[in-house]
C-alpha distance (Angstrom), angle and dihedral (degrees) to the residues before:
residue distance angle dihedral
X1 . . .
X2 3.86 . .
X3 3.79 87.5 .
X4 3.76 89.7 -67.5
X5 3.78 129.5 118.2
X6 3.74 129.9 -150.5
X7 3.76 110.2 -103.6
X8 3.78 95.4 42.0
X9 3.80 114.4 134.6
X10 3.75 123.8 -112.6
X11 3.80 89.7 -116.3
X12 3.83 91.8 53.1
X13 3.80 91.3 51.7
X14 3.85 90.0 46.7
X15 3.81 89.1 53.6
X16 3.83 92.5 50.0
X17 3.84 90.7 50.8
X18 3.82 89.5 42.4
X19 3.78 98.4 -126.8
X20 3.78 127.6 118.6
X21 3.79 108.7 -171.7
X22 3.81 132.3 71.2
X23 3.82 89.0 -138.6
X24 3.74 95.0 51.7
X25 3.80 127.1 110.6
X26 3.76 113.9 -164.8
X27 3.80 134.3 176.6
X28 3.77 116.6 -125.0
X29 3.80 139.5 161.1
X30 3.82 134.0 -146.5
X31 3.81 122.4 -155.2
X32 3.77 108.7 -74.7
X33 3.80 93.9 3.1
X34 3.78 137.4 115.6
X35 3.80 120.6 -105.0
X36 3.80 107.4 -75.5
X37 3.81 133.3 -161.7
X38 3.79 113.8 -136.7
X39 3.80 104.0 -143.6
X40 3.78 122.1 -173.0
X41 3.78 116.5 165.1
X42 3.81 94.2 163.7
X43 3.80 138.2 15.2
X44 3.80 92.8 -106.3
X45 3.77 97.1 68.5
X46 3.78 147.4 23.3
X47 3.78 120.9 -160.5
X48 3.79 126.4 -161.4
X49 3.77 110.4 -151.9
X50 3.77 128.6 -170.0
X51 3.81 103.5 -109.4
X52 3.81 97.0 -158.1
X53 3.82 103.8 32.3
X54 3.80 111.9 140.0
X55 3.87 125.7 -139.4
X56 3.82 95.9 27.0
X57 3.77 105.6 160.5
X58 3.80 98.9 164.1
X59 3.76 127.1 43.2
X60 3.78 94.1 -122.4
X61 3.85 94.2 56.0
X62 3.82 96.2 81.1
X63 3.82 96.2 46.9
X64 3.83 106.1 117.2
X65 3.82 98.7 167.2
X66 3.79 135.5 28.7
X67 3.79 120.9 -166.1
X68 3.80 112.9 -169.2
X69 3.77 122.7 -163.0
X70 3.78 130.7 -164.1
X71 3.78 115.8 -159.9
X72 3.80 88.4 -16.7
X73 3.81 95.3 -52.1
X74 3.84 122.9 114.1
X75 3.83 106.2 -113.4
X76 3.83 105.6 158.4
X77 3.85 136.4 30.2
X78 3.78 121.0 -171.8
X79 3.83 126.3 -176.6
X80 3.80 120.1 -175.8
X81 3.77 142.6 166.7
X82 3.78 137.7 -177.4
X83 3.80 123.4 -129.0
X84 3.79 107.3 -94.4
X85 3.85 92.6 35.4
X86 3.83 95.4 85.1
X87 3.80 93.0 136.1
X88 3.87 86.8 63.7
X89 3.82 97.1 45.7
X90 3.82 119.3 125.3
X91 3.81 106.5 -113.6
X92 3.89 99.9 -155.6
X93 3.78 116.3 117.3
X94 3.82 132.5 -144.3
X95 3.86 107.6 -125.6
X96 3.86 85.9 -4.4
X97 3.81 89.6 -74.6
X98 3.83 116.8 67.3
X99 3.81 128.6 52.8
X100 3.76 145.1 135.2
X101 3.81 108.4 -31.9
X102 3.79 93.3 25.3
X103 3.82 118.9 116.3
X104 3.78 113.5 -92.4
X105 3.82 88.3 -131.3
X106 3.81 91.0 65.7
X107 3.84 87.8 74.6
X108 3.81 88.7 65.4
X109 3.82 86.9 79.7
X110 3.82 87.6 70.2
X111 3.83 104.6 33.1
X112 3.79 142.4 -16.5
X113 3.78 113.7 -89.4
X114 3.82 130.0 -140.1
X115 3.75 124.0 -161.7
X116 3.79 121.6 -134.7
X117 3.80 109.0 -152.0
X118 3.78 94.0 -166.3
X119 3.81 95.0 52.4
X120 3.81 94.6 29.6
X121 3.82 89.9 -135.2
X122 3.77 137.5 121.5
X123 3.82 119.0 -127.5
X124 3.74 139.1 168.9
X125 3.78 130.5 -146.6
X126 3.83 85.1 -146.7
X127 3.79 92.4 57.1
X128 3.79 106.1 49.3
X129 3.77 114.9 -165.6
X130 3.79 97.5 24.5
X131 3.78 129.8 103.9
X132 3.79 130.1 170.9
X133 3.76 130.9 -155.4
X134 3.81 117.5 -145.7
X135 3.78 129.5 -148.9
X136 3.78 96.4 -115.5
X137 3.83 105.4 38.9
X138 3.76 92.4 -126.6
X139 3.87 139.5 97.9
X140 3.76 122.7 -83.5
X141 3.84 92.8 -107.1
X142 3.82 88.6 62.2
X143 3.85 93.8 43.7
X144 3.82 115.4 6.8
X145 3.83 94.2 177.0
X146 3.83 100.2 58.4
X147 3.78 118.4 130.7
X148 3.75 131.9 -130.2
X149 3.80 109.6 -97.1
X150 3.84 99.2 169.6
X151 3.84 139.2 19.9
X152 3.80 122.1 -158.6
X153 3.73 121.5 -165.3
X154 3.84 117.1 -171.0
């Protein structure tokens, strides 16, 4: 995801984003993406924020990507978007077909999905290390047409 791989070191990711301080905020841009702010206030995480998103009331609302590190090693990547923020949606696709904004049910082509009520995420025993957030925080029986609002790779 994002051209990154789990297991990369914090230093390698810093180099890719061209910043060298955990207190630095730096503007960057990926191919076909909006302008992003690389925000790293500690060595355990890097946030990518939408630089130009309107109507941001709370600091967490413009976070599009979270990269979480454990002992300096990338362990978790999360991309998310909110309905109405399509211009800021990550464009990458799982298996080249399913991504943010796709219907959750489209993943059924690749594996059965289970819904975790406590975490409010979809997961599959057949797709280890992948979890999806849906737009209605419920299972597909309750709402079969919900869209993917977050993707977690771990």
